[in-house]
N, C-alpha and C positions, 0 to 999 in steps of 0.2 A: 780451136782453129789452127791452121798453120801459118806461122809468122814468117815474112821474108827475111832472108839472111841479111843482117844489118850491115849498113855501110855509114861510116861516120868520120868524116874528114873536115878540117878546118885549116885554112891557110891565111896567115896574117903577115903582112908587111907593114911596119910603122916604126915610130919612134917610141923610145921608153918615155912616158909622160912625166915620170918622177923616179928617183932612185928606187931600185927594187929592194924587196926585203927577204931575208932568210931568217926564218924562226923555227922553233922547235915546239911541238905539242907536249902536253904533260907525259906522254908515253915515249918521248924522245924521237918522234918522227920528224925529219927535216922537212920543212915546207918552203919552197921558193916562189914568192909572189912578185908579179909585175904588172903594169898597165901598158898595153900597146895602143898607141893612138896614130891616126891618120886621117885622110880625107878621101871619100869616094867621089871622083869627078864624074859626073853623069849628066847627059843631055836630056832634058825633060821633054814632055809632049809638045811644049811651046817652042822647042828649038833652042832654048837657052841652057847654058851649062850651070850646074849647081854643085857646090861643094859641100858634101855632107860629111861632118866629122864622126869618127867613132873612136870609142875608148873601151877597150876590152881587157878585163883582167884575166890573166893566165896564172896558173899555178902548176907546180912540178914537185913531187914527193920523193923522199928517200935519197939514196946516194946521188942520183942525177941532180937533185935539188942542191945538195952540198957542193957538188962540182961547179954547177951555174953560179952559186954564191960566191965562189972563188975567183970568178973571172973578172970581177970589178966593174960591172956594168953601172953606167951612170945615166941620169935623166938626158934625153937627147939622142942616146946611142941608137942608130938604125938597126932593127933586127927582123929576121925572118922566124916566124913560129909555125911549126907543123903540129897539129894536135887533133883533138876530138871534142865534141860537146859532152859535158858530163852532167847528169842529173843528181841532185843530192836532196834529201829531205830529213828534217829532224824536228824534235819537240823544242819550241821556243821556251825560254825561262819565263817569258810574260805569260804562257799558256797557249795552247794551240799548236798546229803544225806550221812549219815554214819550209820553203823549198827554194833551190836556186838552180840555175843553169850556168855552168862556167866552162871555160876553155881549159881542158887538161892537155898541157904541153908535152908532147913526145920528143921534140927537137927545138932547140933554140940556137940560131947562128947569127952572129954579128955581121952586117953587111960591110963590104969593103970600102964603099963610097959613102960620104956624109951627104944625105939628102937635105934640101931646104926644109926648114922648120917654121911653124906658125906658133905663136904664143896665144893662149886662150885667156879668157877673163879670170880664170881661177889661179893663174900664175904657172900653169903647166905648159908643156910643149906637145906638138903633134907633127907628123911628118906631112908636108904638103903634097900628099899623093899617097901611094901605098897599094896594099892588096887586102881585100876582105871577102873571102870566098868560102862557102859551106857547101858541102855535098853530102846528103844523107838519104839512106835508104830504110824504110820502115812501114809499118801498117797504121792505117787511120784508126784512132781510138774513139771516135765520135762522128756522127753525121755532120757534114760541112755546113757551116752557116753563111748564107749569102746575104749581105746587106748593102745598102747604098748610103753614101754620105750626103749631106745636104747639097753638095754640089753635083751629085748624081753619078759619082764614082763608085763602081762596083767594088766590094771588098768581101773576100772568102777567107774564113778562118779555119784552119785544120789543126788537129791534134795528132801528133806522130810519136809511135812507139818504136824506138830504135833499139835492137837487141845487141848485146855484147856477151860474147862467149870467151873464156880463157881458162887456162890451167894454172893453179896456184902453185906455191913452192912444194907442196906436200903431194902433188899429183892429182889433187881433186879438181874435177870440172866445175867452173863457177858460171854463174849467169846473172846479168843485170840488164835491165831496161830503162833506157833514158827517155824521159817524156818531153817532147819538144813541141812548142807551138810555132805555127807557120802561117803567114799572112800573104796572101795573093791579091793582087789589084787589077782592076779594069778588065781588059780582054781576057787576060789570063784567068781571073777569078770567074768570069762567066763561062769560059770554056771548060773549066774543071768542076763546075757546081754539081754535076751528076755523079761525082764520086761517092762511094757508100763506105759506111763504118766497116773497118776490116780489110779495105782495099790495099795492097801493097803498092807504094809510089816511091819514084826517085824525085828528090827535090834539090834544085840548084839555087843558090841565092847569096844573100849578104846577111851577115850577123848584125843585129841591132838591139839597142837598148831602149827601154821605156820607163819613165818615172813618173810617179803620181803620189799623192797625198791621201791616205785612208780616211775613214770617217773619224778616227780617233786622232787625227792630226799627225801620224807617224808617216815618214817618207818611205815609200816602197818603190821597188824596180823590178823589172823582168827582162829576161833576154829571150829573143825569139829570132826566127829566120824570116827574112822578107824574100819571097821566091821570085826568081826571074824565069825560071823554067820548071815544068812539072811533067813527069813521065809517069802514066799509069802502067803498072807491070802486070804481066800475065800471072794469075793465081797459080797455074800450073807449075810455074817455074820457082815457087817459093819453097823454101826449106828452113829448117830450124825447130825452135821450140813450138810445142803444141798448146802452151799454156802461158806464154809470156805477156799476152795483151788481152784485155776483155772483150776485144771486138768479136762479133759473132760472124760465122761463115756466111758468105754471099756469093752471087755469081760474079765472076770477073768482068771488069769493064772493058777489058781489051787494052790496047796500047794507044795513048794519045799524048801528045805534046804541043806545047805552045810557049814561045819565048816571049816574054813580056817586056815592053818598054819601061823606063824609069817610072817608078810608082809616085815620084814626088812632084807630079806637074801642077799646073794652076789649079787653085782651089783645094789642095789637100794641106797646105800649110805644113806644120811640123809633124803630121801624122806618120809619113812613111820615112821621114828622115831620122826619127827616133831622138836626136839631140838638136838643139838649135846651135848654130855655129858659134855663138857667143856665150853659151852656157858654161862650157869648160868642165873642169874636174869635178865640180859639185854634182854633176849629173851622171857620173859613171856608178855602176852599182855599189852600195855601201859595203864596208867591211862587215863581215859576218864572224866575229871573233868566237861566238858560241857555236859555230857550225863543227861537228865532229868530222874526223878523217878516218 
């Protein structure tokens, strides 16, 4: 099939939840890692404002990582991060496959003004405000799954394959597919339920984390996009790889868009917020020391 030309942008404004870290892999590659924390201030369907905290780990590699490590960032510093979502999978030492979606930082800038900070239950800090925006274009990797919560709210789950192409230092063209999970709520979920596997779509939303405990008692987490707008793209305009996603060719659904209200209204509890406001740093994605770079 023809895959839509990928778009993959993340913009975060927040405070560094703790001191960032510069480390080196066994091969000598520099890795700069930090956690950007803030709050989404959103008015729910009931008219009440809610403050939903976010904690997103960012990473930067190579010489840019070393340069960022020399800037002397400390916990509480307000920063702007421009980057993209990056999917990585590897074999776990315990057996089986593991995967993670992270923010690959392309640019980090310290803000001139110090924003108000909130302290969380884990002893870290977050900005009392900020920016948490994602804009991606890709193809659906599976048929959408529409379900309803016990409170009657519609939820639609999408799998998105976002294509990335670049030329390496030797001049060879490289390609990678980033696999992103997307959640749609209520009217937006019902409006987009007729999308089909393989359809190219644009998704705008916020980045969120979910944490759970698996059947073996291990703490797991995932990063996905909670959509506030979805646009079905024309298949005729798609370009790029012919084999980057397993989605089968289908008729185009045309163009349709719907802007959703805040997903965390009455009856959904923590589901759309991803993190409870008092949970703090214990609920950011865990360190993955065994993840290769």
